[in-house]
N, C-alpha and C positions, 0 to 999 in steps of 0.2 A: 190692327190685327183682328181677324174675326175670331169668334168663339170656337169654331171648328179647328182652326190652326192651333189655338192654345191647348185644346183637348188632345190633339195629335202629339204635341211636344211633351205633355205630361205623360202620355202613354209610353212613349219611347224611353223616357228617363226611368219610369217604373220597371220596364222590362229589363233594362240594362243593370239596374240595381239587383234585381232578382237573379239574373244570370251570374253576376259577380259573387253573390252569396252562395249560389249553387256550386260554383267553381271552388270557393274556399271550403265549402262543406265536404266535397267529395275528393278533391285533388290533394289537399294538404295532408291528410292521413297517409295517402299513398307515398308522397315524398318523404314523410317522416319514417315510414316503414322501410323505404329503400335506403335511407341513410343509416338505419340501424343494421342493415345487412350488407355492409361494405365488403367487397370480396377480398381485400388485402389487409385484413386486420392482423396486427402482430400478436403472436402468442407468447406467453411467458413459459420458459423451460423449467422454472423452479417448481411449478405445480406438478411436475411429473417426476416420480421417483423410479419408475420402471424404465429400463432402457428400451424395451420393446415399444412402450407407449411413446417414448421420445422419437424412435425411428418412424413410427406411424405418423407422428406430427411432422417430421422432416419431409416425409414423402408427400404429405398433404401440401406443405409449403412449396415443395418443388413443383407440384401440379399447378398450384395457383400462380407461381412465378412464370410458368410457360405462357400465361395470358398477357404478360406485360408487352405493350406494343413497342416501346422504345427498345431497340435491339441491344444497344450498349448496356442499358440498365438491366435488361433481362439476363444477359450473359454474366454481368457482375453479381446479381442476386443468386443466380443458379450456381455459379462457381463457389460462392460463400456457403450455400446449403450443402453442396457436394463435399466441401472440406469438413463441415460439421458431421456429415454422415460417415466420412472416413474415420474421423477421430472416435466417433461413437462405436463403429465396428471394431476398431482396434481395442477399445476399452472392453467390449464384450468378449473379444477373443482372449484378452489377458485374464479376465475374470473366470472364463471357462477353464483356462490352463491352470490357474491357481486352485480351482475347485477340484480338477482331476488330481493334482498333486496332493491335496489334503485328504481326499477320499480314498485314493489308491484304487484297489480292486472294486470298491463299491461305487466308483464314479459312473455317471450315466454314459452311454455309448456316444461316440463322436457323431456329430451331425453330418449326414451325407448329402451333398448338394444335388439337387434334381437337375439333370442335364438330359438332352435328347438321347444321348447314348444310354444313360441309366434307365430311361423310361421306354426303351426300345420294346416293341411288341414281340411276344414270343413267336418263334418260327419253329414249325414242326420238323424242319430239316436240319436244325442245329445239331452239330456233331459233338458228341461227348468225348472226353479224353479217353484214349485207348479203346475206341469203338472197334470191335473185331470185324464187323461187317464192312465198315468203311476201309479199314486197313487191308482187308482181303481184296476189295475192289481196286484199291490203289496199287496193290502188288501186281495186278495184271493189266492196268490201263496202258494207253499209248505213251505215257510219259515215264513209266517205271524204268525203262532202259537208260534214261538220262540220270535219274536219281540214284540208280545202282552203279552209275559210272561205266555202263557197258557200251555206251555209244556217245560220241562227242557231237554236240550240236554244231552245225555250220549254217550261218544265216546270210541270206541275201537281202539287201535293203535297196529300195528304189523309191521313186517319187511319182507325183502326178506329172503329166506332160507340161513342159516349159516351167520348171520350178524357179523360184527366186533365189537370190544369194543368201538371204536369211535362212532359208530351209537347208542349204548346204552347211551352214554353221551348226545347226541342230543335228544334222547327220554326223558331223565330225564329233560332236559330244557323245552321240550314241555309240559310235565306233570305239571311243575311248572307254565307254561304260561297259559294253558287251563284248567279250572276247570272240574272236573268230567270226567277225562280221565283215562283209564285203559289199561295196556299193557298185551297182550297175545302173547306168542311165536308162530312163524309161522309154524315151523315143516315142514311137506310135503304137507300141504293142499293148494288147489288152491284158488285164490281170490274169485271165485264164491261160493265155499264151505264156505269160511270164511264169506262172505256176508250173506248167509243163516243162519249160526250159530249165527252171531251177531244180526240178526233180531229176531230170536227165543229167544235170551237172552235179548230182549228189549233195544238193543242199537239203537240210532238214526243215528249215523255216524260211518263210518269206514275210518281209515287212514292207508295207506300202504306206507312204506318208502323203497326206493331203494338206492343203493350206488355203487360207482365205486372207486377203489383204496382207500378203507376205508374212503371215504368222501361221505356223503349223497348228491345225485344229482337229486333225483326225489321224488315226493309225489303225491299219488292218494287219493283223498277225495271223498267218496261216501255217499250220503244221502239215508238212508234206509227207506222203502224197494223199492221205485219206482224211486229213483234218484232225482236230476241229479248227474252225476259223472264228476269230472274234474281231469286232470293230470297237475301238475306244475313241472317246472324245478326249483331246489333248488340251490342257489349259495350264496356266501359271508356269510357263517356261522361263527359267533363269539360266542364262549361259554362264559358263565357268568364270569368265572375266568380270562378271558383275557380282560374284559372290565374294564377300569380304573375307580376307585372310585365307583364300583357297590354296590348296596344295597342288603339286604336280602329279599327274597320273603316271603310274608305272605299269609295266606289262605283266605284273603278277596276277594270277587268277584269284578272284575275290571270293569271300564267303557270302552266302545268300541267306537273308532273313525274310521269311514270309510271315507277316504279323497280322493277327486279328481276322483271318479268313475263317469264319466260324460255321458256315452252313455247307451243305453238300455242294451247292453251286460255287460258293466261295472257295472250297477246297479244290474244285476242278480248275477254276480260274487261277488260283495261286500256283498250282502245279504246272499249269500251262505257261505262266510267266517264268517259273523256276526252270522250265525245260530249255530256256534260251541260254542258260549258263552251264559250263562244265562243273560237275560236283566233285572236284578234286582241288580244293583251295590251297593256295600257297601261303601259309601262315606267316612266312617271312615278310611278305608285302604288307600285312596288316590292313588289307582292304576289305570293306564291307559294302554290299549293295542291299538296300532295304526296300521292300514293297510293303508299305503299311496301309492297311485298309481301315478307313474310318468313315462311317455313314455312306458306304458304297463308293467313296472316292479313294483311289489308290495313289498314295504319295510315294514317289520314287526318289531315293536319295543315295548318294555315293560318298562314303567317308573313308578316312584312314584313322586308326586308333593308335595310341601309344600309352604305355604304362610308365608312371613316374612316381617318385616319393611325394607324399602329401605333406607340405610344409606350411600349410595355411594356419594351423593352430599352434605352431611352435613359436616361442618368443624370438623376436628379432634381436640382433646384436646391439650393444649399447651405442647410442648416437655419438659420432665423432671419434670413436675408438677403433671400430672395425671388429672383426671376429678372427680369432686365432684358429689354427688347425684343430686344436683340441675341442674348441667350441663347435666348430663345424662337424666334427665327428660325433660330438654329443647330440647335436641337433638332428643328425641323420640317423642315429642309432634308434631302432625300434619305430621308425615312422611308418605309417600305413601306406599302402600303394593305392593310387587312384588312376582311373583311365581318363584320357583326354581325347577329344575328337577333332579332326580337321576335315572340313568338307572339301571334296574334290570337284563335284559338279558333273553334269548339269542337274538342275532340279526341274521336275515337271509333275503333273498330276494327270491320272487317267480315270475315265468313267466309262464303264462298259455300256454299249448300246445294244449289241446283239451277239449271240453265240450260236454258230452253226456246227452241226455234228460232222459235216463233210468238209472237203476243201472248198475254196471260194466258188460259190454258185448262188448268186442272189435270186435267180429265177426259179430253179428247181430244188435248191438245197433245203434240207430239213433243219429247222431252227430248234435248238435246245432251250433258248431263252431269248426273249425280245422285250426291250424296254418300251412300254406304252405310256406315253406322257400323260394322257387324259385319265387313265385308270390308276397308274402307279405314282403319279406326282402329287396326289391329294394329301396323303397321310405322311407327315414328316417323321413319324416314329416307326415306320416300316422300312426295313433294310433287307437286302437280298443276298449280300455277300458275307 
């Protein structure tokens, strides 16, 4: 072997040794630091005396557990942490209750949870209770004759052309919900032609239903002959037969509850929906139709109520002996009365898309309100009804 070859081999061994030393010098501390910052280090709960600190720790553990790649292990760990959080929350609630009982009037006020409803942005059109201006306007509006029971509503309901069987089942539920409603087939007539025919036939309201994929998704309600007209999106339909422990619908006129319509627009929409019903309820039937507005979604429910004696807190008769008539009288004596509800159906939800001041006229009609998704759908804390 020549001298040049020997020098070349010695050079290669020297470079290899230097590179290994460099790797040990720079990489080993990085590995050591990484091992010291392991992401799933267990924490000791005994070091925390404050429940709020424990809750923060559990939230941190829950966040770290979401990074576990094994799905079964992740679900197991997260369920365990959720159980610990539930126990801790119950402990906090019991402590606050004991503190309120001990302090009495000096106890701190109850904590109010922050919800989207409680953080709602203030609306200038919000109606105060017993607002004289609003009450004067409502005395003379187009719906006052119905609320004063001077005029009985008569409603025509129809569908889009070629409706499905499922839509007819929803119509049957609406006929049981709203008194004095009559179905007419759509055929090939336009909505304007139907409005004119309904007005000539002495109908006060027209309802037109639309559907998509055999599910009702829209409802147009027009007050005849001069309006207003509103279009609603229809969702969350539950038929009567799918409601657990539902009751049978009777022919009694229901009571009407218009709940949580707080703005001027909300008052107008609530009175519009209320004008569909006669305001002469038959209390013997104990029927209630509720329009509950929450975050601009109008939930429609149909119930029957009953009053009975509340026996939940009374002692039960001795086991194996039964109760005598005297014991039964003693248990009934002085018992408070409570109300029970039975749902009749159907259930559905409405969300208003637009409101016209006139009868149905999408081309030349004047809109009182129109939902613009790009402008109005950004802020979740702004509501209009």
